[in-house]
mmCIF file of the C-alpha atoms, coordinates in Angstrom:
data_MODEL
# 
_entry.id   MODEL 
# 
loop_
_atom_site.group_PDB 
_atom_site.id 
_atom_site.type_symbol 
_atom_site.label_atom_id 
_atom_site.label_alt_id 
_atom_site.label_comp_id 
_atom_site.label_asym_id 
_atom_site.label_entity_id 
_atom_site.label_seq_id 
_atom_site.pdbx_PDB_ins_code 
_atom_site.Cartn_x 
_atom_site.Cartn_y 
_atom_site.Cartn_z 
_atom_site.occupancy 
_atom_site.B_iso_or_equiv 
_atom_site.pdbx_formal_charge 
_atom_site.auth_seq_id 
_atom_site.auth_comp_id 
_atom_site.auth_asym_id 
_atom_site.auth_atom_id 
_atom_site.pdbx_PDB_model_num 
ATOM 1   C CA . MET A 1 1   ? -6.214  3.272  5.267   1.00 0.00 ? 1   MET A CA 1 
ATOM 2   C CA . ILE A 1 2   ? -3.250  5.467  6.162   1.00 0.00 ? 2   ILE A CA 1 
ATOM 3   C CA . VAL A 1 3   ? -0.029  5.230  8.181   1.00 0.00 ? 3   VAL A CA 1 
ATOM 4   C CA . LYS A 1 4   ? 0.232   7.535  11.191  1.00 0.00 ? 4   LYS A CA 1 
ATOM 5   C CA . ASN A 1 5   ? 2.952   8.177  13.752  1.00 0.00 ? 5   ASN A CA 1 
ATOM 6   C CA . LEU A 1 6   ? 0.818   8.711  16.855  1.00 0.00 ? 6   LEU A CA 1 
ATOM 7   C CA . ILE A 1 7   ? 2.078   9.619  20.308  1.00 0.00 ? 7   ILE A CA 1 
ATOM 8   C CA . ILE A 1 8   ? -0.293  8.003  22.809  1.00 0.00 ? 8   ILE A CA 1 
ATOM 9   C CA . THR A 1 9   ? -0.450  10.110 25.973  1.00 0.00 ? 9   THR A CA 1 
ATOM 10  C CA . LYS A 1 10  ? -3.272  8.564  28.016  1.00 0.00 ? 10  LYS A CA 1 
ATOM 11  C CA . LYS A 1 11  ? -5.665  5.607  28.037  1.00 0.00 ? 11  LYS A CA 1 
ATOM 12  C CA . ASN A 1 12  ? -9.268  6.619  28.690  1.00 0.00 ? 12  ASN A CA 1 
ATOM 13  C CA . ARG A 1 13  ? -12.438 4.498  28.734  1.00 0.00 ? 13  ARG A CA 1 
ATOM 14  C CA . LYS A 1 14  ? -13.188 4.370  24.998  1.00 0.00 ? 14  LYS A CA 1 
ATOM 15  C CA . TYR A 1 15  ? -10.250 6.157  23.367  1.00 0.00 ? 15  TYR A CA 1 
ATOM 16  C CA . PHE A 1 16  ? -6.555  6.679  23.784  1.00 0.00 ? 16  PHE A CA 1 
ATOM 17  C CA . ALA A 1 17  ? -5.663  10.358 23.929  1.00 0.00 ? 17  ALA A CA 1 
ATOM 18  C CA . ALA A 1 18  ? -2.915  10.958 21.363  1.00 0.00 ? 18  ALA A CA 1 
ATOM 19  C CA . GLU A 1 19  ? -1.017  13.496 19.290  1.00 0.00 ? 19  GLU A CA 1 
ATOM 20  C CA . ASP A 1 20  ? -0.748  13.450 15.511  1.00 0.00 ? 20  ASP A CA 1 
ATOM 21  C CA . ASN A 1 21  ? 1.978   15.801 14.242  1.00 0.00 ? 21  ASN A CA 1 
ATOM 22  C CA . GLY A 1 22  ? 1.229   18.217 17.064  1.00 0.00 ? 22  GLY A CA 1 
ATOM 23  C CA . TYR A 1 23  ? -2.574  17.943 16.807  1.00 0.00 ? 23  TYR A CA 1 
ATOM 24  C CA . GLN A 1 24  ? -4.723  16.354 19.503  1.00 0.00 ? 24  GLN A CA 1 
ATOM 25  C CA . CYS A 1 25  ? -6.538  13.219 18.376  1.00 0.00 ? 25  CYS A CA 1 
ATOM 26  C CA . LYS A 1 26  ? -8.096  9.985  19.645  1.00 0.00 ? 26  LYS A CA 1 
ATOM 27  C CA . LEU A 1 27  ? -7.465  6.307  18.901  1.00 0.00 ? 27  LEU A CA 1 
ATOM 28  C CA . LEU A 1 28  ? -10.356 3.890  19.393  1.00 0.00 ? 28  LEU A CA 1 
ATOM 29  C CA . ILE A 1 29  ? -9.685  1.234  22.023  1.00 0.00 ? 29  ILE A CA 1 
ATOM 30  C CA . ASP A 1 30  ? -10.669 -2.190 20.689  1.00 0.00 ? 30  ASP A CA 1 
ATOM 31  C CA . ASP A 1 31  ? -9.308  -5.740 20.655  1.00 0.00 ? 31  ASP A CA 1 
ATOM 32  C CA . ARG A 1 32  ? -6.521  -4.747 18.241  1.00 0.00 ? 32  ARG A CA 1 
ATOM 33  C CA . SER A 1 33  ? -5.383  -1.625 20.068  1.00 0.00 ? 33  SER A CA 1 
ATOM 34  C CA . LYS A 1 34  ? -6.097  -2.281 23.755  1.00 0.00 ? 34  LYS A CA 1 
ATOM 35  C CA . ASN A 1 35  ? -2.563  -3.443 24.578  1.00 0.00 ? 35  ASN A CA 1 
ATOM 36  C CA . LEU A 1 36  ? -0.735  -0.448 23.102  1.00 0.00 ? 36  LEU A CA 1 
ATOM 37  C CA . ASP A 1 37  ? 1.613   1.290  25.512  1.00 0.00 ? 37  ASP A CA 1 
ATOM 38  C CA . ILE A 1 38  ? 1.952   5.005  26.202  1.00 0.00 ? 38  ILE A CA 1 
ATOM 39  C CA . GLY A 1 39  ? 4.460   6.493  23.754  1.00 0.00 ? 39  GLY A CA 1 
ATOM 40  C CA . GLU A 1 40  ? 5.099   6.751  20.031  1.00 0.00 ? 40  GLU A CA 1 
ATOM 41  C CA . HIS A 1 41  ? 3.747   4.170  17.584  1.00 0.00 ? 41  HIS A CA 1 
ATOM 42  C CA . GLU A 1 42  ? 3.717   3.797  13.816  1.00 0.00 ? 42  GLU A CA 1 
ATOM 43  C CA . LEU A 1 43  ? 0.207   2.541  13.070  1.00 0.00 ? 43  LEU A CA 1 
ATOM 44  C CA . LEU A 1 44  ? -1.867  1.470  10.077  1.00 0.00 ? 44  LEU A CA 1 
ATOM 45  C CA . VAL A 1 45  ? -5.209  3.149  10.757  1.00 0.00 ? 45  VAL A CA 1 
ATOM 46  C CA . GLU A 1 46  ? -8.577  4.075  9.349   1.00 0.00 ? 46  GLU A CA 1 
ATOM 47  C CA . ASP A 1 47  ? -9.712  7.693  9.643   1.00 0.00 ? 47  ASP A CA 1 
ATOM 48  C CA . ILE A 1 48  ? -13.117 7.780  11.374  1.00 0.00 ? 48  ILE A CA 1 
ATOM 49  C CA . SER A 1 49  ? -12.924 11.480 12.269  1.00 0.00 ? 49  SER A CA 1 
ATOM 50  C CA . VAL A 1 50  ? -16.021 13.636 12.590  1.00 0.00 ? 50  VAL A CA 1 
ATOM 51  C CA . ARG A 1 51  ? -15.697 16.840 10.567  1.00 0.00 ? 51  ARG A CA 1 
ATOM 52  C CA . SER A 1 52  ? -18.256 19.642 10.664  1.00 0.00 ? 52  SER A CA 1 
ATOM 53  C CA . LYS A 1 53  ? -18.453 23.346 9.967   1.00 0.00 ? 53  LYS A CA 1 
ATOM 54  C CA . TYR A 1 54  ? -17.611 23.868 13.635  1.00 0.00 ? 54  TYR A CA 1 
ATOM 55  C CA . GLY A 1 55  ? -14.364 21.919 13.550  1.00 0.00 ? 55  GLY A CA 1 
ATOM 56  C CA . ALA A 1 56  ? -12.888 18.418 13.371  1.00 0.00 ? 56  ALA A CA 1 
ATOM 57  C CA . ASP A 1 57  ? -12.758 15.680 15.994  1.00 0.00 ? 57  ASP A CA 1 
ATOM 58  C CA . LEU A 1 58  ? -9.766  13.607 14.827  1.00 0.00 ? 58  LEU A CA 1 
ATOM 59  C CA . ILE A 1 59  ? -10.435 9.922  15.534  1.00 0.00 ? 59  ILE A CA 1 
ATOM 60  C CA . TYR A 1 60  ? -8.590  6.858  14.238  1.00 0.00 ? 60  TYR A CA 1 
ATOM 61  C CA . LYS A 1 61  ? -8.933  3.112  14.661  1.00 0.00 ? 61  LYS A CA 1 
ATOM 62  C CA . LEU A 1 62  ? -6.431  0.383  13.889  1.00 0.00 ? 62  LEU A CA 1 
ATOM 63  C CA . HIS A 1 63  ? -6.866  -1.179 10.472  1.00 0.00 ? 63  HIS A CA 1 
ATOM 64  C CA . GLU A 1 64  ? -7.709  -4.876 10.502  1.00 0.00 ? 64  GLU A CA 1 
ATOM 65  C CA . GLU A 1 65  ? -4.399  -5.704 8.759   1.00 0.00 ? 65  GLU A CA 1 
ATOM 66  C CA . HIS A 1 66  ? -2.272  -3.749 11.237  1.00 0.00 ? 66  HIS A CA 1 
ATOM 67  C CA . THR A 1 67  ? 0.931   -5.314 12.524  1.00 0.00 ? 67  THR A CA 1 
ATOM 68  C CA . GLU A 1 68  ? 3.138   -2.963 14.514  1.00 0.00 ? 68  GLU A CA 1 
ATOM 69  C CA . VAL A 1 69  ? 6.744   -2.522 13.372  1.00 0.00 ? 69  VAL A CA 1 
ATOM 70  C CA . ASP A 1 70  ? 9.666   -0.483 14.644  1.00 0.00 ? 70  ASP A CA 1 
ATOM 71  C CA . ILE A 1 71  ? 9.506   3.252  14.003  1.00 0.00 ? 71  ILE A CA 1 
ATOM 72  C CA . GLY A 1 72  ? 11.564  4.066  10.926  1.00 0.00 ? 72  GLY A CA 1 
ATOM 73  C CA . SER A 1 73  ? 11.244  0.657  9.259   1.00 0.00 ? 73  SER A CA 1 
ATOM 74  C CA . VAL A 1 74  ? 10.601  1.243  5.551   1.00 0.00 ? 74  VAL A CA 1 
ATOM 75  C CA . THR A 1 75  ? 10.068  -0.463 2.209   1.00 0.00 ? 75  THR A CA 1 
ATOM 76  C CA . THR A 1 76  ? 11.005  1.076  -1.142  1.00 0.00 ? 76  THR A CA 1 
ATOM 77  C CA . LEU A 1 77  ? 9.992   0.969  -4.791  1.00 0.00 ? 77  LEU A CA 1 
ATOM 78  C CA . ARG A 1 78  ? 11.976  1.809  -7.926  1.00 0.00 ? 78  ARG A CA 1 
ATOM 79  C CA . HIS A 1 79  ? 10.484  1.770  -11.431 1.00 0.00 ? 79  HIS A CA 1 
ATOM 80  C CA . TYR A 1 80  ? 11.466  1.962  -15.103 1.00 0.00 ? 80  TYR A CA 1 
ATOM 81  C CA . ALA A 1 81  ? 10.452  5.544  -15.839 1.00 0.00 ? 81  ALA A CA 1 
ATOM 82  C CA . TYR A 1 82  ? 7.960   8.232  -14.842 1.00 0.00 ? 82  TYR A CA 1 
ATOM 83  C CA . ASN A 1 83  ? 4.394   6.924  -14.760 1.00 0.00 ? 83  ASN A CA 1 
ATOM 84  C CA . GLN A 1 84  ? 1.521   9.191  -13.751 1.00 0.00 ? 84  GLN A CA 1 
ATOM 85  C CA . MET A 1 85  ? -0.664  6.302  -12.568 1.00 0.00 ? 85  MET A CA 1 
ATOM 86  C CA . LEU A 1 86  ? 2.092   4.949  -10.343 1.00 0.00 ? 86  LEU A CA 1 
ATOM 87  C CA . VAL A 1 87  ? 2.747   8.371  -8.815  1.00 0.00 ? 87  VAL A CA 1 
ATOM 88  C CA . GLU A 1 88  ? -0.952  8.655  -7.908  1.00 0.00 ? 88  GLU A CA 1 
ATOM 89  C CA . GLU A 1 89  ? -0.926  5.194  -6.313  1.00 0.00 ? 89  GLU A CA 1 
ATOM 90  C CA . CYS A 1 90  ? 2.244   5.971  -4.351  1.00 0.00 ? 90  CYS A CA 1 
ATOM 91  C CA . ARG A 1 91  ? 0.758   9.199  -3.010  1.00 0.00 ? 91  ARG A CA 1 
ATOM 92  C CA . LYS A 1 92  ? -2.364  7.339  -1.886  1.00 0.00 ? 92  LYS A CA 1 
ATOM 93  C CA . LEU A 1 93  ? -0.072  5.217  0.287   1.00 0.00 ? 93  LEU A CA 1 
ATOM 94  C CA . ASN A 1 94  ? 1.688   8.304  1.688   1.00 0.00 ? 94  ASN A CA 1 
ATOM 95  C CA . GLY A 1 95  ? 4.836   7.426  -0.208  1.00 0.00 ? 95  GLY A CA 1 
ATOM 96  C CA . ARG A 1 96  ? 7.720   9.900  -0.244  1.00 0.00 ? 96  ARG A CA 1 
ATOM 97  C CA . TRP A 1 97  ? 10.001  10.384 -3.245  1.00 0.00 ? 97  TRP A CA 1 
ATOM 98  C CA . ASP A 1 98  ? 13.679  10.032 -2.339  1.00 0.00 ? 98  ASP A CA 1 
ATOM 99  C CA . LYS A 1 99  ? 15.364  12.095 -5.064  1.00 0.00 ? 99  LYS A CA 1 
ATOM 100 C CA . GLU A 1 100 ? 18.887  11.027 -4.131  1.00 0.00 ? 100 GLU A CA 1 
ATOM 101 C CA . ASN A 1 101 ? 18.133  7.290  -4.391  1.00 0.00 ? 101 ASN A CA 1 
ATOM 102 C CA . LYS A 1 102 ? 15.442  7.689  -7.060  1.00 0.00 ? 102 LYS A CA 1 
ATOM 103 C CA . ALA A 1 103 ? 12.981  5.541  -5.151  1.00 0.00 ? 103 ALA A CA 1 
ATOM 104 C CA . TRP A 1 104 ? 9.613   5.801  -3.407  1.00 0.00 ? 104 TRP A CA 1 
ATOM 105 C CA . VAL A 1 105 ? 9.798   5.210  0.331   1.00 0.00 ? 105 VAL A CA 1 
ATOM 106 C CA . PHE A 1 106 ? 6.905   3.788  2.365   1.00 0.00 ? 106 PHE A CA 1 
ATOM 107 C CA . SER A 1 107 ? 6.305   2.496  5.848   1.00 0.00 ? 107 SER A CA 1 
ATOM 108 C CA . SER A 1 108 ? 7.085   -1.221 5.972   1.00 0.00 ? 108 SER A CA 1 
ATOM 109 C CA . LEU A 1 109 ? 3.513   -1.695 7.192   1.00 0.00 ? 109 LEU A CA 1 
ATOM 110 C CA . LEU A 1 110 ? 2.600   -1.309 3.524   1.00 0.00 ? 110 LEU A CA 1 
ATOM 111 C CA . GLN A 1 111 ? 5.045   -3.855 2.144   1.00 0.00 ? 111 GLN A CA 1 
ATOM 112 C CA . ASP A 1 112 ? 2.323   -6.059 0.625   1.00 0.00 ? 112 ASP A CA 1 
ATOM 113 C CA . ARG A 1 113 ? 0.720   -3.092 -1.159  1.00 0.00 ? 113 ARG A CA 1 
ATOM 114 C CA . VAL A 1 114 ? 4.099   -1.901 -2.445  1.00 0.00 ? 114 VAL A CA 1 
ATOM 115 C CA . GLU A 1 115 ? 4.931   -5.359 -3.759  1.00 0.00 ? 115 GLU A CA 1 
ATOM 116 C CA . GLU A 1 116 ? 1.633   -5.369 -5.679  1.00 0.00 ? 116 GLU A CA 1 
ATOM 117 C CA . LEU A 1 117 ? 2.599   -2.068 -7.348  1.00 0.00 ? 117 LEU A CA 1 
ATOM 118 C CA . ASP A 1 118 ? 6.076   -3.412 -8.082  1.00 0.00 ? 118 ASP A CA 1 
ATOM 119 C CA . ASP A 1 119 ? 4.619   -6.526 -9.716  1.00 0.00 ? 119 ASP A CA 1 
ATOM 120 C CA . VAL A 1 120 ? 2.396   -4.483 -12.059 1.00 0.00 ? 120 VAL A CA 1 
ATOM 121 C CA . PHE A 1 121 ? 4.483   -1.436 -12.931 1.00 0.00 ? 121 PHE A CA 1 
ATOM 122 C CA . ASN A 1 122 ? 7.795   -3.308 -13.179 1.00 0.00 ? 122 ASN A CA 1 
ATOM 123 C CA . SER A 1 123 ? 6.450   -6.259 -15.154 1.00 0.00 ? 123 SER A CA 1 
ATOM 124 C CA . ASP A 1 124 ? 8.089   -7.157 -18.482 1.00 0.00 ? 124 ASP A CA 1 
ATOM 125 C CA . LEU A 1 125 ? 7.830   -4.447 -21.137 1.00 0.00 ? 125 LEU A CA 1 
ATOM 126 C CA . ILE A 1 126 ? 5.931   -5.059 -24.374 1.00 0.00 ? 126 ILE A CA 1 
ATOM 127 C CA . ASP A 1 127 ? 5.914   -2.980 -27.580 1.00 0.00 ? 127 ASP A CA 1 
ATOM 128 C CA . ILE A 1 128 ? 2.550   -1.586 -28.629 1.00 0.00 ? 128 ILE A CA 1 
ATOM 129 C CA . GLU A 1 129 ? 1.211   0.675  -31.350 1.00 0.00 ? 129 GLU A CA 1 
ATOM 130 C CA . MET A 1 130 ? -1.593  3.063  -30.407 1.00 0.00 ? 130 MET A CA 1 
ATOM 131 C CA . THR A 1 131 ? -3.879  4.607  -33.032 1.00 0.00 ? 131 THR A CA 1 
ATOM 132 C CA . THR A 1 132 ? -6.272  7.432  -32.223 1.00 0.00 ? 132 THR A CA 1 
ATOM 133 C CA . LEU A 1 133 ? -9.835  6.832  -33.442 1.00 0.00 ? 133 LEU A CA 1 
ATOM 134 C CA . SER A 1 134 ? -10.904 10.454 -32.962 1.00 0.00 ? 134 SER A CA 1 
ATOM 135 C CA . ALA A 1 135 ? -9.275  13.811 -32.391 1.00 0.00 ? 135 ALA A CA 1 
ATOM 136 C CA . ILE A 1 136 ? -7.980  14.188 -28.809 1.00 0.00 ? 136 ILE A CA 1 
ATOM 137 C CA . SER A 1 137 ? -7.389  17.439 -26.935 1.00 0.00 ? 137 SER A CA 1 
ATOM 138 C CA . LYS A 1 138 ? -5.790  17.559 -23.474 1.00 0.00 ? 138 LYS A CA 1 
ATOM 139 C CA . LYS A 1 139 ? -6.242  20.876 -21.673 1.00 0.00 ? 139 LYS A CA 1 
ATOM 140 C CA . ASN A 1 140 ? -3.093  22.218 -19.974 1.00 0.00 ? 140 ASN A CA 1 
ATOM 141 C CA . ASP A 1 141 ? -1.510  18.780 -19.977 1.00 0.00 ? 141 ASP A CA 1 
ATOM 142 C CA . ALA A 1 142 ? 0.183   16.038 -21.961 1.00 0.00 ? 142 ALA A CA 1 
ATOM 143 C CA . LEU A 1 143 ? -1.563  13.040 -23.477 1.00 0.00 ? 143 LEU A CA 1 
ATOM 144 C CA . PHE A 1 144 ? -1.011  10.119 -21.091 1.00 0.00 ? 144 PHE A CA 1 
ATOM 145 C CA . THR A 1 145 ? -1.773  6.467  -21.824 1.00 0.00 ? 145 THR A CA 1 
ATOM 146 C CA . PHE A 1 146 ? -1.308  3.772  -19.153 1.00 0.00 ? 146 PHE A CA 1 
ATOM 147 C CA . GLY A 1 147 ? 0.211   6.615  -17.115 1.00 0.00 ? 147 GLY A CA 1 
ATOM 148 C CA . ILE A 1 148 ? 2.939   7.092  -19.738 1.00 0.00 ? 148 ILE A CA 1 
ATOM 149 C CA . PRO A 1 149 ? 3.416   10.582 -21.260 1.00 0.00 ? 149 PRO A CA 1 
ATOM 150 C CA . VAL A 1 150 ? 2.950   10.180 -25.025 1.00 0.00 ? 150 VAL A CA 1 
ATOM 151 C CA . CYS A 1 151 ? 3.098   13.728 -26.401 1.00 0.00 ? 151 CYS A CA 1 
ATOM 152 C CA . ARG A 1 152 ? 3.072   17.193 -24.903 1.00 0.00 ? 152 ARG A CA 1 
ATOM 153 C CA . ALA A 1 153 ? 2.581   20.855 -25.748 1.00 0.00 ? 153 ALA A CA 1 
ATOM 154 C CA . ARG A 1 154 ? 3.934   23.614 -23.500 1.00 0.00 ? 154 ARG A CA 1 
ATOM 155 C CA . ASP A 1 155 ? 1.595   26.476 -24.424 1.00 0.00 ? 155 ASP A CA 1 
ATOM 156 C CA . ARG A 1 156 ? -0.805  27.553 -27.178 1.00 0.00 ? 156 ARG A CA 1 
ATOM 157 C CA . ASP A 1 157 ? 1.921   28.368 -29.713 1.00 0.00 ? 157 ASP A CA 1 
ATOM 158 C CA . SER A 1 158 ? 4.624   25.862 -28.763 1.00 0.00 ? 158 SER A CA 1 
ATOM 159 C CA . GLY A 1 159 ? 3.556   23.029 -31.020 1.00 0.00 ? 159 GLY A CA 1 
ATOM 160 C CA . ALA A 1 160 ? 3.694   19.509 -29.567 1.00 0.00 ? 160 ALA A CA 1 
ATOM 161 C CA . LYS A 1 161 ? 6.460   16.935 -29.301 1.00 0.00 ? 161 LYS A CA 1 
ATOM 162 C CA . VAL A 1 162 ? 6.484   13.233 -28.541 1.00 0.00 ? 162 VAL A CA 1 
ATOM 163 C CA . CYS A 1 163 ? 7.802   12.349 -25.088 1.00 0.00 ? 163 CYS A CA 1 
ATOM 164 C CA . ASP A 1 164 ? 10.815  10.205 -24.238 1.00 0.00 ? 164 ASP A CA 1 
ATOM 165 C CA . ASN A 1 165 ? 10.796  6.658  -25.627 1.00 0.00 ? 165 ASN A CA 1 
ATOM 166 C CA . VAL A 1 166 ? 7.762   7.328  -27.854 1.00 0.00 ? 166 VAL A CA 1 
ATOM 167 C CA . ALA A 1 167 ? 7.815   7.250  -31.674 1.00 0.00 ? 167 ALA A CA 1 
ATOM 168 C CA . LEU A 1 168 ? 5.326   9.123  -33.880 1.00 0.00 ? 168 LEU A CA 1 
ATOM 169 C CA . ILE A 1 169 ? 4.655   6.797  -36.826 1.00 0.00 ? 169 ILE A CA 1 
ATOM 170 C CA . SER A 1 170 ? 2.061   8.838  -38.710 1.00 0.00 ? 170 SER A CA 1 
ATOM 171 C CA . GLY A 1 171 ? -0.496  11.583 -38.195 1.00 0.00 ? 171 GLY A CA 1 
ATOM 172 C CA . LYS A 1 172 ? -0.210  14.980 -36.571 1.00 0.00 ? 172 LYS A CA 1 
ATOM 173 C CA . ILE A 1 173 ? 0.234   16.431 -33.088 1.00 0.00 ? 173 ILE A CA 1 
ATOM 174 C CA . SER A 1 174 ? -0.002  20.143 -32.307 1.00 0.00 ? 174 SER A CA 1 
ATOM 175 C CA . SER A 1 175 ? -0.843  22.775 -29.717 1.00 0.00 ? 175 SER A CA 1 
ATOM 176 C CA . GLY A 1 176 ? -3.962  24.915 -29.501 1.00 0.00 ? 176 GLY A CA 1 
ATOM 177 C CA . GLY A 1 177 ? -6.513  26.495 -27.192 1.00 0.00 ? 177 GLY A CA 1 
ATOM 178 C CA . SER A 1 178 ? -6.020  29.895 -25.574 1.00 0.00 ? 178 SER A CA 1 
ATOM 179 C CA . ARG A 1 179 ? -3.017  31.401 -23.825 1.00 0.00 ? 179 ARG A CA 1 
ATOM 180 C CA . LYS A 1 180 ? -4.456  30.480 -20.425 1.00 0.00 ? 180 LYS A CA 1 
ATOM 181 C CA . ASN A 1 181 ? -6.083  27.190 -21.408 1.00 0.00 ? 181 ASN A CA 1 
ATOM 182 C CA . TRP A 1 182 ? -3.684  25.752 -23.966 1.00 0.00 ? 182 TRP A CA 1 
ATOM 183 C CA . CYS A 1 183 ? -4.089  22.180 -25.214 1.00 0.00 ? 183 CYS A CA 1 
ATOM 184 C CA . THR A 1 184 ? -2.088  19.251 -26.501 1.00 0.00 ? 184 THR A CA 1 
ATOM 185 C CA . GLU A 1 185 ? -3.932  18.188 -29.658 1.00 0.00 ? 185 GLU A CA 1 
ATOM 186 C CA . VAL A 1 186 ? -3.762  14.905 -31.592 1.00 0.00 ? 186 VAL A CA 1 
ATOM 187 C CA . GLU A 1 187 ? -5.600  14.377 -34.862 1.00 0.00 ? 187 GLU A CA 1 
ATOM 188 C CA . SER A 1 188 ? -7.661  11.275 -35.585 1.00 0.00 ? 188 SER A CA 1 
ATOM 189 C CA . GLY A 1 189 ? -5.669  8.401  -37.093 1.00 0.00 ? 189 GLY A CA 1 
ATOM 190 C CA . THR A 1 190 ? -2.356  9.341  -35.465 1.00 0.00 ? 190 THR A CA 1 
ATOM 191 C CA . ARG A 1 191 ? -0.138  6.352  -34.649 1.00 0.00 ? 191 ARG A CA 1 
ATOM 192 C CA . PHE A 1 192 ? 2.399   6.093  -31.821 1.00 0.00 ? 192 PHE A CA 1 
ATOM 193 C CA . ARG A 1 193 ? 4.729   3.289  -30.736 1.00 0.00 ? 193 ARG A CA 1 
ATOM 194 C CA . PHE A 1 194 ? 6.030   2.825  -27.188 1.00 0.00 ? 194 PHE A CA 1 
ATOM 195 C CA . LYS A 1 195 ? 6.633   0.248  -24.464 1.00 0.00 ? 195 LYS A CA 1 
ATOM 196 C CA . VAL A 1 196 ? 4.200   -0.632 -21.672 1.00 0.00 ? 196 VAL A CA 1 
ATOM 197 C CA . PRO A 1 197 ? 4.546   -2.999 -18.702 1.00 0.00 ? 197 PRO A CA 1 
ATOM 198 C CA . GLN A 1 198 ? 2.653   -6.156 -19.682 1.00 0.00 ? 198 GLN A CA 1 
ATOM 199 C CA . LYS A 1 199 ? 0.558   -6.468 -16.497 1.00 0.00 ? 199 LYS A CA 1 
ATOM 200 C CA . LEU A 1 200 ? -0.327  -2.779 -16.524 1.00 0.00 ? 200 LEU A CA 1 
ATOM 201 C CA . PHE A 1 201 ? -1.501  -3.131 -20.141 1.00 0.00 ? 201 PHE A CA 1 
ATOM 202 C CA . ASP A 1 202 ? -3.611  -6.177 -19.322 1.00 0.00 ? 202 ASP A CA 1 
ATOM 203 C CA . LEU A 1 203 ? -5.241  -4.452 -16.331 1.00 0.00 ? 203 LEU A CA 1 
ATOM 204 C CA . HIS A 1 204 ? -6.321  -1.290 -18.141 1.00 0.00 ? 204 HIS A CA 1 
ATOM 205 C CA . VAL A 1 205 ? -6.544  -1.974 -21.880 1.00 0.00 ? 205 VAL A CA 1 
ATOM 206 C CA . ASP A 1 206 ? -10.293 -2.649 -21.755 1.00 0.00 ? 206 ASP A CA 1 
ATOM 207 C CA . ASP A 1 207 ? -10.887 0.727  -20.077 1.00 0.00 ? 207 ASP A CA 1 
ATOM 208 C CA . TYR A 1 208 ? -9.200  2.521  -22.970 1.00 0.00 ? 208 TYR A CA 1 
ATOM 209 C CA . LEU A 1 209 ? -10.927 0.430  -25.629 1.00 0.00 ? 209 LEU A CA 1 
ATOM 210 C CA . SER A 1 210 ? -14.372 0.989  -24.124 1.00 0.00 ? 210 SER A CA 1 
ATOM 211 C CA . ALA A 1 211 ? -13.804 4.773  -24.147 1.00 0.00 ? 211 ALA A CA 1 
ATOM 212 C CA . GLY A 1 212 ? -13.510 4.541  -27.931 1.00 0.00 ? 212 GLY A CA 1 
ATOM 213 C CA . GLU A 1 213 ? -10.727 7.126  -28.422 1.00 0.00 ? 213 GLU A CA 1 
ATOM 214 C CA . VAL A 1 214 ? -7.840  4.774  -29.199 1.00 0.00 ? 214 VAL A CA 1 
ATOM 215 C CA . THR A 1 215 ? -7.032  1.231  -30.242 1.00 0.00 ? 215 THR A CA 1 
ATOM 216 C CA . PHE A 1 216 ? -3.891  -0.858 -29.690 1.00 0.00 ? 216 PHE A CA 1 
ATOM 217 C CA . THR A 1 217 ? -1.817  -3.441 -31.531 1.00 0.00 ? 217 THR A CA 1 
ATOM 218 C CA . LYS A 1 218 ? 0.833   -5.558 -29.820 1.00 0.00 ? 218 LYS A CA 1 
ATOM 219 C CA . LEU A 1 219 ? 4.016   -5.681 -31.912 1.00 0.00 ? 219 LEU A CA 1 
# 
């Protein structure tokens, strides 16, 4: 499911001929789309294109939840702080980061999806303590938990530091690896404290516990 601004140029027997950002494409004519007029439309579609080694035949069909809105109508999302999981979800919905207003901007066709993200990632914050049950090494990256950056190295010899709004209670964090493939390293038994949105914690805590690397205590 994606949002597309399509310019419909002609109605044929099975497909509308259309343009997608300058590329020729087709839109399936069915009960949901048959009454669309020639011209520009912002549409919630499914990509049913045929792609082969010889080229791509770009084909879309209206998603079952599609309701057409005015071009340019948007919905937005602000959040507490940077969260890697939220960024990934926003990108899946073709969200754009508005740096000036510090908000994600989406087509209003996706308002229900955006409200679901808002409900989870902006739920009430809880304090947790995380303890590592084994040594953890993150290659060329920080250690993230629930999408929150916990600690980070910058290169092989930089050492590691806790990230914003995270406290190191006990244990050791460091850097390692090679110059090209450096790592953020956390020794077994290291304890961190930080805040997590309650609903995000409830949704994903079992995934972390089943992996066996960390355990959590609510404070």
